[in-house]
C-alpha positions, 0 to 999 in steps of 0.5 A: 805370274804366268799372266804377267809373263805373257803380257807385253812389258815396257814398250819403247816409251823412252824412244818415243819421248825422245822422238817427240822431243826432237820434233819439239826442237825442230818445230821451235827452230823453224818457228824462230827462223820464221820470225827472224825472216818474217819480212821475206814472205817466201821464207816466212811461209817455208818455215811456217810449213816446217812448224806445221810438219813438225806438229803433225809428226809429233801428233803421230808420236803422241798417238803411238804412245797412247796406243802403246799404253793400252797394249803394255802390261808393265810400263817403265814408269807410272801410266799416268806419268807417261800419259801426262808427259806425252800430252804436255809435250804435245801441247808445246808444239800445238802452241808453236803452230798456233802462234805461227798460224796467228801471225799469218792470219792476223797479217802482222806487219813486222816482228817486234824485238819482244817477239824475237826475245820471247821466241828465243826464250821459247826455243831455249826452253824447248831444247832443255825439254828435249835434253831432260827427256833424254835422261829419263831412261837413266834415272836410276843413275845418280848423275842422270837424275841430278842432271834432269833436276838441273835441266828442269830448274833451267826451264823454270828460270827461262820461264821466269825470264819470259814472264818478265819480258812479257810484262815489259812487252805489254807495258811498252805495247800499251804505252807506245802502239797507237794502231789499235789493230796492231796492239790487239794482234801483238798482245795475242802473239805475246800471250801465245809465246809466253804460254809456250814457256808455261807448257815447257815448265809443265813438262819440267814439273812432270819430269821432276815428279818422275825423277823423285819417284823413280831415281 
């Protein structure tokens, strides 16, 4: 008993989750601004830099969560849940940065309507991820647990919408794009953007598990 009292308890995991969630939203909004202003090279570079900055800041939060896990004896939720959740959240920003860099490296000539739609769905998913994370400290309250489950269901629906947009985009791309190089570039970008919503769904699944075990 004395050993447990002397060891660090709880930590500030929920605050760090919230901080990371804010960076996810920040990065997704910068990414959306980048593709909306893609024709303006200066604006494109500015927003791409903001996506990168958000990703680096989130990496530091992830590192702090993993460091804290090694120092904390009693955690507010299961250790594996903490580790899995922060790393799944980090994957979202990694993919946003990857998509941003791919567009610049491939020198894509113009954004398509499908890129904008997939980007919008990704940004909405990211906002719902942040909202779900803010509810974690209050899972013992029935309304917060219900709200978290509802938010996870919204993420699942957005991911399904992104799947449909992706399938339609690929079909249109292979039917109408005559420039093989542009086809290859856009195919890669569509796949990356759809993967962002997949990672958001992974986070939602983890949060649902946490809710069911801790509410």
